[in-house]
C-alpha positions as CSV (number, residue, x, y, z in Angstrom):
1,X,-35.2,47.4,-4.4
2,X,-39.1,45.2,-4.3
3,X,-38.7,41.5,-3.9
4,X,-38.5,39.5,-7.2
5,X,-41.7,38.3,-8.6
6,X,-41.9,34.4,-9.3
7,X,-41.9,35.5,-12.7
8,X,-39.0,37.5,-12.5
9,X,-37.2,34.6,-10.7
10,X,-37.8,32.2,-13.2
11,X,-37.1,34.4,-16.1
12,X,-33.5,35.4,-14.5
13,X,-33.3,32.0,-13.5
14,X,-33.5,30.7,-17.3
15,X,-30.9,33.5,-18.8
16,X,-29.0,32.4,-15.5
17,X,-28.2,28.9,-16.7
18,X,-27.9,30.2,-20.2
19,X,-25.0,32.2,-19.2
20,X,-23.3,29.5,-17.0
21,X,-23.7,26.6,-19.0
22,X,-23.0,28.4,-22.7
23,X,-22.2,31.9,-22.4
24,X,-19.3,31.8,-19.8
25,X,-17.5,28.6,-21.4
26,X,-17.2,30.2,-24.9
27,X,-17.2,34.2,-24.3
28,X,-13.4,34.1,-23.8
29,X,-12.7,32.2,-27.2
30,X,-15.2,34.7,-29.3
31,X,-14.0,37.5,-27.3
32,X,-10.1,37.6,-28.2
33,X,-10.8,36.3,-31.8
34,X,-13.3,39.4,-32.3
35,X,-15.8,36.7,-33.4
36,X,-19.5,37.8,-33.9
37,X,-20.7,34.8,-31.3
38,X,-23.5,33.6,-33.9
39,X,-24.8,30.1,-32.0
40,X,-24.9,32.7,-29.0
41,X,-27.4,35.0,-30.5
42,X,-29.7,32.2,-31.9
43,X,-30.0,30.7,-28.5
44,X,-30.9,34.4,-27.4
45,X,-33.3,34.0,-30.0
46,X,-34.8,30.6,-28.9
47,X,-35.2,32.2,-25.3
48,X,-37.2,34.7,-26.9
49,X,-34.8,37.6,-25.4
50,X,-35.1,39.3,-29.0
51,X,-38.9,40.0,-27.9
52,X,-38.1,40.7,-24.2
53,X,-39.9,44.0,-24.0
54,X,-42.2,43.8,-27.1
55,X,-46.2,43.5,-26.1
56,X,-47.2,39.7,-26.0
57,X,-49.9,40.9,-28.5
58,X,-46.9,41.2,-31.2
59,X,-45.4,38.0,-30.0
60,X,-43.1,38.9,-27.3
61,X,-42.3,38.1,-23.8
62,X,-43.9,41.7,-22.4
63,X,-41.3,41.9,-20.0
64,X,-41.4,45.2,-18.0
65,X,-38.0,47.5,-18.4
66,X,-37.0,46.4,-14.8
67,X,-37.1,42.8,-15.6
68,X,-35.1,43.6,-19.1
69,X,-32.9,45.2,-16.8
70,X,-32.1,41.9,-14.7
71,X,-32.1,40.0,-17.8
72,X,-29.1,42.5,-18.8
73,X,-27.5,42.4,-15.6
74,X,-27.1,38.6,-15.9
75,X,-26.2,38.4,-19.7
76,X,-23.5,41.0,-18.9
77,X,-22.1,39.2,-16.0
78,X,-21.5,36.3,-18.6
79,X,-20.1,38.5,-21.6
80,X,-20.8,42.2,-21.9
81,X,-20.7,41.9,-25.6
82,X,-24.1,40.2,-25.8
83,X,-26.0,42.8,-23.9
84,X,-25.5,45.2,-26.6
85,X,-26.5,43.0,-29.2
86,X,-30.1,43.5,-27.8
87,X,-29.7,46.9,-26.6
88,X,-30.5,49.2,-30.0
89,X,-32.9,46.4,-30.7
90,X,-35.1,46.8,-27.6
91,X,-34.6,50.8,-27.8
92,X,-36.4,50.5,-31.3
93,X,-39.1,48.4,-29.9
94,X,-39.8,50.8,-27.6
95,X,-39.7,53.7,-29.7
96,X,-41.7,52.2,-32.1
97,X,-44.4,50.4,-29.2
98,X,-44.3,54.0,-27.9
99,X,-44.4,56.4,-30.8
100,X,-45.2,54.5,-33.6
101,X,-48.4,53.7,-35.6
102,X,-50.4,51.0,-35.5
103,X,-49.6,49.9,-39.1
104,X,-45.7,50.1,-38.0
105,X,-46.0,48.6,-34.8
106,X,-47.7,45.5,-37.2
107,X,-45.4,45.6,-39.4
108,X,-42.0,45.7,-37.3
109,X,-42.5,44.1,-34.0
110,X,-43.6,40.7,-34.6
111,X,-40.6,40.3,-36.8
112,X,-38.6,41.8,-34.1
113,X,-39.9,39.7,-31.6
114,X,-38.7,36.8,-33.6
115,X,-35.5,38.2,-33.9
116,X,-36.2,38.1,-37.4
117,X,-35.8,41.9,-37.5
118,X,-32.9,43.3,-35.6
119,X,-32.6,47.1,-35.0
120,X,-30.2,49.4,-34.8
121,X,-29.6,52.8,-33.4
122,X,-28.0,55.7,-36.0
123,X,-27.5,58.8,-34.0
124,X,-24.1,59.7,-33.7
125,X,-22.6,61.1,-36.2
126,X,-18.3,61.8,-37.1
127,X,-19.4,65.3,-35.9
128,X,-21.8,65.1,-33.6
129,X,-21.6,62.3,-30.5
130,X,-23.4,64.4,-27.4
131,X,-24.8,67.3,-29.1
132,X,-27.3,65.3,-31.5
133,X,-29.2,68.5,-32.3
134,X,-26.2,69.1,-34.6
135,X,-26.7,66.3,-36.8
136,X,-26.6,66.8,-40.8
137,X,-27.8,63.6,-41.9
138,X,-30.8,65.0,-44.1
139,X,-34.0,63.0,-44.9
140,X,-35.7,65.2,-48.2
141,X,-39.2,64.1,-48.8
142,X,-40.4,63.5,-52.8
143,X,-43.8,62.3,-53.5
144,X,-44.2,58.9,-51.0
145,X,-41.1,58.5,-49.7
146,X,-37.5,60.3,-48.1
147,X,-34.2,60.5,-49.6
148,X,-31.7,59.8,-47.0
149,X,-28.1,61.5,-47.1
150,X,-25.3,61.3,-44.2
151,X,-22.8,59.3,-42.2
152,X,-23.4,57.7,-39.0
153,X,-20.8,56.8,-36.8
154,X,-19.9,53.9,-34.1
155,X,-23.0,52.0,-35.1
156,X,-23.6,48.6,-33.3
157,X,-25.0,45.8,-34.9
158,X,-24.8,47.8,-38.2
159,X,-23.7,44.2,-40.1
160,X,-26.3,42.3,-38.7
161,X,-29.2,44.8,-38.2
162,X,-31.8,44.9,-40.7
163,X,-33.8,47.9,-39.7
164,X,-31.4,51.3,-38.7
165,X,-33.4,53.5,-36.4
166,X,-32.1,56.5,-38.2
167,X,-32.3,60.5,-36.8
168,X,-32.3,63.0,-39.7
169,X,-33.2,66.3,-40.6
170,X,-36.1,66.8,-42.2
171,X,-36.2,70.6,-41.4
172,X,-32.3,71.6,-41.2
173,X,-33.6,75.3,-40.5
174,X,-35.6,74.7,-37.8
175,X,-34.8,76.9,-34.7
176,X,-34.2,75.3,-32.5
177,X,-32.5,73.0,-34.4
178,X,-34.0,70.0,-32.2
179,X,-37.4,70.7,-33.7
180,X,-36.2,69.6,-37.4
181,X,-35.0,65.9,-36.1
182,X,-37.2,63.2,-37.2
183,X,-37.1,59.4,-36.9
184,X,-37.1,56.8,-39.9
185,X,-37.3,52.7,-39.8
186,X,-34.5,52.8,-42.7
187,X,-34.6,49.0,-44.2
188,X,-30.9,47.8,-45.4
189,X,-30.7,47.5,-48.9
190,X,-29.9,50.1,-51.6
191,X,-28.3,53.4,-50.6
192,X,-27.0,52.3,-47.3
193,X,-23.5,51.2,-46.9
194,X,-21.6,49.7,-43.9
195,X,-17.8,50.7,-44.2
196,X,-15.6,50.4,-42.2
197,X,-15.6,48.6,-39.2
198,X,-14.0,50.2,-36.1
199,X,-11.2,48.1,-33.9
200,X,-12.1,48.5,-29.9
201,X,-10.4,48.3,-27.3
202,X,-13.1,46.1,-25.7
203,X,-16.9,45.2,-26.5
204,X,-15.5,42.9,-28.8
205,X,-17.3,40.3,-30.6
206,X,-20.2,42.6,-31.6
207,X,-19.3,44.8,-34.5
208,X,-19.3,48.8,-34.4
209,X,-19.1,50.3,-37.6
210,X,-19.5,53.7,-40.0
211,X,-23.0,53.8,-41.8
212,X,-23.4,56.0,-45.1
213,X,-26.8,56.7,-46.7
214,X,-26.4,57.8,-50.1
215,X,-29.5,58.4,-51.8
216,X,-31.7,56.3,-50.0
217,X,-34.8,55.7,-50.9
218,X,-37.3,55.6,-47.5
219,X,-41.2,55.4,-47.9
220,X,-43.2,58.1,-45.7
221,X,-44.9,55.7,-44.0
222,X,-41.6,54.8,-42.1
223,X,-41.8,58.0,-40.7
224,X,-42.0,57.0,-37.0
225,X,-45.6,58.4,-35.6
226,X,-45.6,59.8,-39.0
227,X,-44.8,63.8,-37.7
228,X,-42.1,65.4,-38.8
229,X,-39.8,67.4,-36.3
230,X,-41.0,64.4,-33.3
231,X,-37.3,62.5,-33.4
232,X,-35.3,64.4,-30.6
233,X,-38.5,63.5,-28.3
234,X,-38.5,60.0,-29.4
235,X,-34.7,59.5,-29.3
236,X,-34.7,61.0,-25.7
237,X,-37.1,58.5,-24.5
238,X,-35.4,55.9,-26.1
239,X,-32.0,56.8,-24.5
240,X,-33.7,56.5,-20.9
241,X,-34.0,52.8,-21.9
242,X,-30.6,52.6,-23.4
243,X,-28.9,54.1,-20.3
244,X,-30.7,51.8,-17.8
245,X,-29.3,49.0,-20.0
246,X,-26.0,50.4,-19.9
247,X,-26.7,50.7,-16.2
248,X,-27.5,47.0,-15.7
249,X,-24.9,46.1,-17.8
250,X,-22.5,48.0,-15.5
251,X,-23.2,46.3,-12.3
252,X,-23.6,42.9,-13.8
253,X,-19.7,43.3,-15.5
254,X,-18.8,44.3,-11.5
255,X,-20.4,41.5,-9.9
256,X,-18.8,39.3,-12.5
257,X,-15.3,41.0,-11.4
258,X,-16.2,40.6,-7.5
259,X,-17.1,37.4,-8.1
260,X,-13.7,36.4,-9.5
261,X,-11.8,38.6,-7.1
262,X,-13.4,36.8,-4.3
263,X,-12.8,33.3,-5.8
264,X,-9.0,34.2,-6.1
265,X,-8.4,35.9,-2.9
266,X,-9.3,32.9,-1.3
267,X,-6.9,30.4,-3.0
268,X,-3.9,32.4,-3.7
269,X,-2.1,32.4,-0.5
270,X,1.0,35.0,0.5
271,X,3.3,34.9,4.0
272,X,0.9,31.8,5.0
273,X,-2.7,32.6,4.8
274,X,-5.1,33.6,2.3
275,X,-4.5,37.1,0.6
276,X,-8.7,37.6,1.5
277,X,-7.2,37.5,5.4
278,X,-5.1,40.2,4.8
279,X,-6.6,44.1,6.0
280,X,-5.7,45.6,2.7
281,X,-7.2,43.3,0.1
282,X,-10.5,43.1,2.7
283,X,-10.9,46.6,2.4
284,X,-11.1,46.5,-1.2
285,X,-13.7,43.6,-1.4
286,X,-16.3,45.8,1.5
287,X,-15.8,48.9,-1.0
288,X,-16.5,47.1,-4.4
289,X,-19.5,45.0,-2.6
290,X,-20.7,48.0,-1.2
291,X,-20.7,50.2,-4.7
292,X,-22.0,47.4,-6.8
293,X,-25.1,47.2,-4.3
294,X,-25.8,51.0,-4.3
295,X,-25.4,51.0,-8.3
296,X,-28.0,48.4,-8.4
297,X,-30.4,49.9,-6.4
298,X,-30.1,53.1,-8.5
299,X,-30.4,50.6,-11.6
300,X,-33.8,49.3,-10.5
301,X,-35.1,52.5,-9.2
302,X,-34.6,54.3,-12.2
303,X,-36.2,51.1,-14.3
304,X,-39.5,51.3,-11.8
305,X,-40.0,54.9,-12.9
306,X,-39.5,54.0,-16.6
307,X,-42.4,51.1,-15.9
308,X,-44.5,53.7,-14.5
309,X,-44.4,55.7,-17.5
310,X,-42.7,58.7,-15.7
311,X,-39.9,60.9,-17.1
312,X,-36.9,59.4,-15.8
313,X,-33.9,61.0,-17.3
314,X,-32.9,62.0,-13.8
315,X,-32.5,58.7,-12.0
316,X,-31.3,57.0,-15.6
317,X,-28.6,59.7,-16.0
318,X,-28.0,59.0,-12.0
319,X,-28.0,54.9,-12.4
320,X,-25.6,55.1,-15.6
321,X,-23.5,57.5,-14.1
322,X,-23.0,55.8,-11.0
323,X,-22.9,52.3,-12.0
324,X,-20.2,53.0,-14.9
325,X,-17.9,54.3,-12.6
326,X,-18.5,52.0,-10.0
327,X,-17.6,49.4,-13.0
328,X,-14.8,51.2,-13.8
329,X,-13.4,51.3,-10.2
330,X,-14.3,47.9,-9.3
331,X,-12.3,45.9,-12.2
332,X,-9.4,47.7,-11.6
333,X,-9.6,46.3,-7.9
334,X,-10.4,43.2,-9.1
335,X,-7.5,43.7,-11.5
336,X,-5.0,44.5,-8.5
337,X,-6.3,41.8,-6.3
338,X,-5.3,39.3,-9.0
339,X,-1.9,40.7,-9.1
340,X,0.1,39.8,-12.5
341,X,-2.6,37.3,-13.1
342,X,-5.0,39.6,-13.8
343,X,-3.0,41.4,-16.8
344,X,-3.4,38.1,-18.8
345,X,-6.2,36.5,-20.8
346,X,-6.0,33.4,-18.9
347,X,-8.5,34.9,-16.7
348,X,-11.6,37.3,-17.5
349,X,-10.6,39.9,-15.4
350,X,-8.7,41.9,-17.6
351,X,-11.5,41.5,-20.1
352,X,-13.8,43.1,-17.5
353,X,-11.5,46.2,-17.0
354,X,-11.5,46.4,-21.0
355,X,-15.4,46.6,-21.2
356,X,-15.9,48.7,-18.3
357,X,-14.6,51.8,-20.7
358,X,-17.7,51.6,-22.5
359,X,-20.1,52.4,-20.0
360,X,-18.6,55.6,-19.1
361,X,-19.1,56.7,-23.1
362,X,-21.9,54.6,-24.6
363,X,-25.9,56.3,-24.5
364,X,-24.2,59.8,-23.4
365,X,-20.8,60.0,-22.2
366,X,-20.8,60.5,-18.0
367,X,-19.9,64.4,-18.5
368,X,-23.4,64.9,-20.1
369,X,-24.8,62.7,-17.8
370,X,-23.9,65.2,-15.4
371,X,-25.1,68.0,-17.4
372,X,-28.3,66.1,-17.3
373,X,-28.4,65.3,-13.8
374,X,-27.7,68.8,-12.9
375,X,-30.2,70.7,-14.9
376,X,-33.2,68.4,-14.3
377,X,-31.9,69.1,-10.5
378,X,-32.6,72.8,-11.0
379,X,-35.4,72.4,-12.9
380,X,-37.7,70.2,-10.3
381,X,-36.4,72.4,-7.4
382,X,-36.8,75.7,-9.3
383,X,-37.5,78.8,-6.9
């Protein structure tokens, strides 16, 4: 990993101060009450984070994916849920920036950069998660608009979003099925119902809901790229950014758990000395720190490849896989170091432990990541 530039250091330091001064003192209250953190989100708007990767000509910060990953890591060090506020928003911004028409970019990106428009990804359905090609939501062309019908599940930011980046079948009979998938920008309004809010193990404070589309009319001008059948490719490109986000989240939560364990292990005494002087605890700390650094290197390597405009499904999959598995392990080890105190809400370790499983599942399960990695290894090394 290359040394950070002065610009990166300045941006990361600004976010770090926000996390230390405003997020950490209030995260537990928002998290345990499962309350949307409006004051923190408004501060994120003021900091320009909703325009993180949006080009400056549209009013964004114009950050590369690597710097964005650094921002996500810092936010997650304070409270992982805050990074979820940005993830689907920035995925839509990336898809628009990369595949959108000039008119679509002009219409949506400036408002997205200001946080006035907020993006959500409507991909998963009750019967179709990892198998994206099997979605059933349809968009039928009628004159100058599409009529969308379908059900989407596990939609982060569903209640607060104003734009739904929605995967639909514009050609249900296409063979192979992915050729019939398109992406539409659906503005919240008539024909959209945010139904039940899902109660989750962790990832609290950020809404995750089911969304129903019933005879929802969408202007044909909102077909991303203005060409049907390109949605599968567009989704995969956006998911690469999402997987870097998930990996960076996992690194941030892992760093927070390690820092908490290091502090506690020097304060807690057993048998006449701090527990950090017991070899059993030292071995845990050493393994935790080593795996976190490896996860960070994988994450920023994938981000750098994305910045170069190269395909990085292999690298993003590796980063997401390793970083999330590391996070699960590190948060459990931190809880063990805390002993009984790690299991109570007085300390944040139990929150880190509850948040960690999301990274194993989000943006494609780790079982799917292994499949992607293996396929790409074979493809890149074919005899």
